[in-house]
Rosetta silent file (secondary structure, phi, psi, omega in degrees, C-alpha in Angstrom):
SEQUENCE: MIFIVDIPAIFASDHVARELPSGKLLKTGKRHWKFFCDFDEIEEWLSDAKFYADENYWRDATEFEEIKSIVRSAQRTVKILEKIKNW
SCORE:     score description
SCORE:     0.000 S_00000001
   1 L     0.000  140.186  178.973  -10.141  -17.153   -0.149 S_00000001
   2 E  -109.720  137.770 -179.844  -13.731  -15.937    0.232 S_00000001
   3 E  -118.422  149.148  168.419  -14.628  -12.787    2.126 S_00000001
   4 E  -100.583  121.299 -171.669  -17.929  -11.496    3.467 S_00000001
   5 E  -124.598  133.034  172.282  -18.027   -7.819    2.534 S_00000001
   6 E   -98.906  117.457 -179.322  -20.430   -5.024    3.478 S_00000001
   7 E  -108.939  134.247  176.173  -20.600   -2.474    0.668 S_00000001
   8 E   -51.668  135.100 -170.278  -22.395    0.881    1.110 S_00000001
   9 H   -58.810  -40.150 -176.621  -25.840    0.494   -0.471 S_00000001
  10 H   -63.793  -46.626  179.790  -25.720    3.426   -2.886 S_00000001
  11 H   -70.594  -39.576  179.750  -22.501    2.294   -4.526 S_00000001
  12 H   -59.191  -44.506 -179.304  -23.479   -1.387   -4.390 S_00000001
  13 H   -60.834  -44.009  179.308  -26.745   -0.690   -6.183 S_00000001
  14 H   -65.338  -45.979 -178.525  -24.966    1.239   -8.945 S_00000001
  15 H   -60.797  -47.729 -179.166  -22.206   -1.376   -9.337 S_00000001
  16 H   -66.739  -38.792 -179.855  -24.656   -4.286   -9.541 S_00000001
  17 H   -61.945  -28.879  177.351  -26.957   -2.384  -11.925 S_00000001
  18 L   -85.434    6.782  175.417  -24.025   -2.082  -14.350 S_00000001
  19 L    57.070   38.736  175.866  -23.691   -5.882  -14.193 S_00000001
  20 L   -85.732  155.798  177.757  -20.069   -5.793  -13.030 S_00000001
  21 L   -56.613  125.075 -172.671  -18.542   -8.785  -11.202 S_00000001
  22 L  -130.260  -10.755 -171.952  -19.822   -8.436   -7.657 S_00000001
  23 L    87.884 -166.880 -179.032  -19.709  -11.799   -5.950 S_00000001
  24 E   -96.600  121.142  178.780  -22.766  -13.431   -4.463 S_00000001
  25 E   -71.789  123.524  179.875  -25.306  -11.038   -2.978 S_00000001
  26 E   -99.312  -38.759 -173.739  -26.302  -12.247    0.477 S_00000001
  27 E  -159.810  138.886  172.770  -28.414   -9.433    1.814 S_00000001
  28 E  -107.331  140.399  177.367  -29.628   -5.962    0.871 S_00000001
  29 L  -138.228  175.045 -178.614  -30.143   -3.330    3.506 S_00000001
  30 L   -67.197  -36.429 -176.414  -30.831    0.364    3.696 S_00000001
  31 L  -105.011  -32.603 -177.341  -27.192    1.257    4.465 S_00000001
  32 E  -140.184  151.897  169.533  -25.144   -1.759    3.277 S_00000001
  33 E  -113.380  139.829 -177.281  -25.381   -4.754    0.973 S_00000001
  34 E  -105.902  132.706 -177.501  -23.569   -7.927    2.035 S_00000001
  35 E  -131.328  148.506  160.927  -21.658  -10.057   -0.498 S_00000001
  36 E   -88.479  125.522 -179.540  -19.521  -13.196   -0.622 S_00000001
  37 E  -134.929  142.251  168.740  -16.492  -12.143   -2.710 S_00000001
  38 E   -90.613  177.205 -175.008  -13.269  -13.763   -3.789 S_00000001
  39 H   -61.599  -39.844  179.614  -10.112  -11.688   -4.160 S_00000001
  40 H   -62.917  -39.173  178.793  -10.704  -10.999   -7.890 S_00000001
  41 H   -68.587  -37.227  175.628  -14.210   -9.690   -7.163 S_00000001
  42 H   -63.192  -40.961  177.110  -12.832   -7.464   -4.401 S_00000001
  43 H   -61.005  -40.309  178.012  -10.293   -6.112   -6.889 S_00000001
  44 H   -63.783  -47.558  177.295  -13.137   -5.360   -9.326 S_00000001
  45 H   -56.882  -47.225 -176.279  -15.123   -3.566   -6.615 S_00000001
  46 H   -64.504  -43.343  178.188  -12.040   -1.604   -5.559 S_00000001
  47 H   -59.715  -47.115 -179.945  -11.134   -0.557   -9.107 S_00000001
  48 H   -65.005  -43.797 -179.407  -14.659    0.665   -9.773 S_00000001
  49 H   -63.851  -40.573  178.784  -14.902    2.415   -6.405 S_00000001
  50 H   -62.778  -38.591  178.152  -11.585    4.220   -6.910 S_00000001
  51 H   -61.201  -48.728 -177.973  -12.787    5.519  -10.272 S_00000001
  52 H   -75.754  -21.402 -177.310  -16.011    6.921   -8.785 S_00000001
  53 H   -78.692  -11.487 -177.879  -14.317    8.140   -5.573 S_00000001
  54 L   -75.471   88.751 -175.204  -12.147   10.679   -7.429 S_00000001
  55 H   -62.028  -35.311  179.356  -14.082   13.789   -6.455 S_00000001
  56 H   -62.572  -38.386  178.101  -11.788   16.135   -8.403 S_00000001
  57 H   -64.166  -47.276 -174.617  -12.557   14.256  -11.626 S_00000001
  58 H   -77.867  -25.093 -177.423  -16.327   14.334  -11.071 S_00000001
  59 H   -59.077  -32.723  179.125  -16.518   17.892   -9.698 S_00000001
  60 L   -79.137  -10.483 -179.949  -15.970   19.260  -13.209 S_00000001
  61 L   -75.244  143.085 -178.794  -18.769   17.110  -14.587 S_00000001
  62 L   -65.020  -24.831 -177.032  -22.042   18.874  -15.216 S_00000001
  63 L   -97.989   20.631 -175.190  -23.903   16.109  -13.395 S_00000001
  64 H   -56.399  -44.484 -179.243  -21.775   16.224  -10.200 S_00000001
  65 H   -60.666  -32.719  179.772  -24.704   17.157   -7.965 S_00000001
  66 H   -72.316  -30.529 -175.736  -26.644   14.197   -9.359 S_00000001
  67 H  -107.496    4.692 -177.086  -23.847   11.704   -8.663 S_00000001
  68 H   -55.881  -38.180 -179.890  -22.430   13.199   -5.468 S_00000001
  69 H   -65.786  -35.149  177.105  -24.067   10.474   -3.356 S_00000001
  70 H   -69.368  -40.587  178.281  -22.409    7.774   -5.490 S_00000001
  71 H   -59.442  -48.615 -179.654  -19.037    9.539   -5.182 S_00000001
  72 H   -62.982  -42.291  178.871  -19.345    9.670   -1.382 S_00000001
  73 H   -64.751  -39.302  177.334  -20.496    6.046   -1.226 S_00000001
  74 H   -64.571  -38.297  177.688  -17.583    4.999   -3.456 S_00000001
  75 H   -61.604  -42.310  176.910  -15.168    6.807   -1.138 S_00000001
  76 H   -65.790  -37.074  179.143  -16.520    4.806    1.819 S_00000001
  77 H   -63.223  -42.710  178.897  -16.278    1.624   -0.268 S_00000001
  78 H   -58.170  -45.664 -179.895  -12.593    2.259   -1.021 S_00000001
  79 H   -59.967  -43.958 -179.980  -11.832    2.565    2.702 S_00000001
  80 H   -62.910  -49.004 -174.177  -13.636   -0.699    3.478 S_00000001
  81 H   -72.307  -32.643  177.260  -12.019   -2.670    0.669 S_00000001
  82 H   -66.528  -33.263  174.913   -8.493   -1.376    1.256 S_00000001
  83 H   -63.414  -41.882  179.313   -8.708   -2.640    4.830 S_00000001
  84 H   -66.796  -45.574 -177.405   -9.641   -6.092    3.515 S_00000001
  85 H   -63.478  -35.448 -179.005   -6.978   -6.040    0.815 S_00000001
  86 L   -86.280    0.983 -178.512   -4.269   -5.034    3.302 S_00000001
  87 L   -71.607    0.000    0.000   -5.332   -7.673    5.808 S_00000001
């Protein structure tokens, strides 16, 4: 099954820049990037987003202030993808 997924732009940009499986990029926008994704690609997005969304883990990092926007974007990504996964 293929899904059309809107991923928050900050996290999408970081994920794609690390050349992780992302699906087919359809559109970039200021707030969201739109992708065609299969279930495996959604799982990859979700795994990566959950790692970055753990604020307690990153809060102890010296660079937390620098990555706080990615953490927040990853948290929003987790919410979006869990809705799709539980659909």
